[in-house]
N, C-alpha and C positions, 0 to 999 in steps of 0.2 A: 362393795365387791363380794362376790360369793365364791368360795374355793371348794371345788369337788375333787376328792382324793381318787387314787387309782385302786386297782385290784389288790387284795390282800393288805389294804391300808385302812385308815380311819381319819376322822378329822384331825386327830392328834399329829398326823404327819406334817401338818402345816405350822405347828406351834412356833418354831424358831423362825420360819420364813416370814410370816405375817408381821413379826416385830420390826421388820425393816421398812414398813410403811408408815407415813406421818399420822399423827393422832387424829387428824381431821377426817380420815376415811373410815366409813362404817364397814367393818369386815365381818363376814359370817362364814363359817365352815360347817359342812353338814356331813353326817354319817349317812352314806348311801345304803340302800336296801341290802341286808345281809352282812353289813360291816359295822364295826364299832357297837354302839348301843341300838342300832336299828335292827328291827326283826327281819326275818326272811319272808317275803311276801308269798312265796310259792316255789315250785320246783325250778322256775326260770326267773331270774332277775333281768328282765329286759332293760335296754338303754332307755326305752320309752317309759317304763315304770320309774326308772331313776329320775327322768326328767319330771314326771308327774309328782313324785316325792319332793323333789326340789321346789316345785311350784306351791305345793302344800305348805311347806316351811315358809316361803316368801309370803303367802297369803296370811299365814298365822302371825307373821311379824309385821304385816302391813306394808310390805315393800312391793311397789309396783313394777319397777324396772331396775335392772342391776347389770354390772359387768361381771361375767362368769369366767373363772379360771378353772380349767379342767386338766388334771394330770392323768394321762394315759386313758384308762377306762372312764375317768371323770370328763375327759375330752369328748369321748363318744357320747356320754350323757348330755354334754353341752350342745353337741350337734343335734341331738333328738330335741332338746329345747329349741334350737334354732329352727327346726322344721315345724314343730307343733305349737310352740309358744313364743314366736319371734317378737311379739308385742311386749314381752317381759324382758327383753334384752336391749341393753345399750351397746353391747359388743361382747366378743368372747376371746379367750386366749386358749389355744390348744398347746398345752404344755407336754411335750413328748407324746403327741397324739396326732391322729390323721383322720382322713375322711373314708378310707378304703375299708371294704369288708375283709373278713379273714380269708386268707388264701387256703388252698387245699392242704398245703404242708403245715400251716398253723392250726387248722381244724384238727388235723391228725394229732398234732402235739397236745392240743387241748383235751382231745378225747382220751389220750393217755394219762393226762393229769387227773381227769375225772376218775378214771379206774384206780389211780394211786390213792386218791382221797377215799373212795368207797371201800378200799381195802384197809382203811385205817392208818394210812401213812402220810397224812397231810403235812407232817413236819419235814418230810423229804422235800416237798416243794419249797418250803421256807428256807431250808438249808441250801438248796441248789439255786432257786430263782433269785433270791434277794442279793447275794453277792454279785450276780451278773448284771444287776441293775446299776452297778457303779462302774465307772471306766476303770479298766485293769490297771493302767499305769499309775493311777492315783488312789486306787481303793484302800490301801494301807493308811492313807491320811484321813480316811473316813470311817474307821472301824467303829467308833462310838455311834455314829449315825447308822451304820449298817446294822449293828446289834439292836439299836432302838427300833429300826424298821422291822427286824425279825420279831421283836417282842409284840409289836403291834399285829403283825401277820399271824402270830400264834393265838391271838385272841379271836380270830375269825373262825366261826363254827364250820364244821365240815358241810353242813347244809348250805350255809352262806357261800362258801367257796364253790361248790357244785353249781348252785344257782347262778352265780356270777359268771362262771365259765360258760354255761349254757347260753346266757345272755350275750356274752361276748361273741360266741360262735354264730348267733342268730342275727346279729346286727346287720343292716343293710349298708351298701355303699351310699354315702351322703356327699359324694363330690359335687354333684349338681346343686344340692341344697346349699353348700357353702359358696359356690361359685356365683350363685344368683342371690346371695343374702344382701340385705339392705342395711346391715350393721357391719362394722369392721371387725377384722380378726387379727390377733397377734399370734403367730405360730412360733413357738419356741422349740428348737431342734438341738439335740446333743450330737455333736460330731462323732462321739464314740459310742453312741447308743447301740447295744446289741439286739435290742427288741424291735426297734424301728429303724430301718436302714436309711441313712442320711440321704443317699442319692434317690432312693425311692420316694421319699416324702418331699424333698425339694423339687423334684422333677414332675411329680404327678398331681401335686396339690395346687389347684387354681384358687387364689384368694380374691375376695371381693374388693371393690374400690375402697381405698382408704386404709387398706391392711398393710401388715409388715411382717418380716421374718427376723427372728433374733437367733443367731447361730452361737451356741455355747461350745467353743472350740475344745474345751477340756472335760466336757460332761458326757456321761452315759445317759442313763434313764432317770436320773435323780438330780437335775440341775438345781433344784431348790435347796439342795445341800451342797453339791459340788461346786457351784458358781453362784452362791446365794445372792451376794450383793449385785452382781451383774444382772442376774435375772429379775431381781426386784427393782432395780433401776430402769430396766427395759420395760417392764409392765407399767411402772409409774410414768415414765416419759410417754408411753403410748396413750395412757389415759389422759394425760395433760394436752397432748397435741392433736387428739382426734375428737 
């Protein structure tokens, strides 16, 4: 299993979650370009480049095929893997992620975020965005996890943030790629997600044969913290039964 983190995160975001899987599973987590200990490849960190970086890690480790779990931006990278390197996949999980390109409104929001970072105020993004990733009604129960996520986010360089935002803005719609895929997909959706509308994702995403959806009723955008056991059990069951 390969775990790909989201925007403003690093491989460390998965540390507590992956402990919920049996010892027999080989689990790998990767710092995507511009995050954690991975360098910034250029002015734009495209999802395709993130997919290529993942393949390079797998090649280095001698892994031919894997099941890839991608959180948010990591899910977009998983879809790029599906399009360009499907022979390396046994399946994917889109964890709070989807196939659609950015809407005009989201592109405008991301453009404002680039401006904020370029003005030297990246910490504002951390202060504003991270709390909104947790469901409002249960946020106070996850303050330790929220602050942990903020500490990880603050380690991301301004260049890494801007390159990732530009890559997110540039990604294509991959709905057709997923719908025609020959490997199964587990889509995990947070009912309280403020970043990905539940109705939009559930109505517009066509999954390939053998796929499934897991709805986390009490989660926002951080289900691997908010409903950790349920999410881990869902992934494990999907792996065993597909």
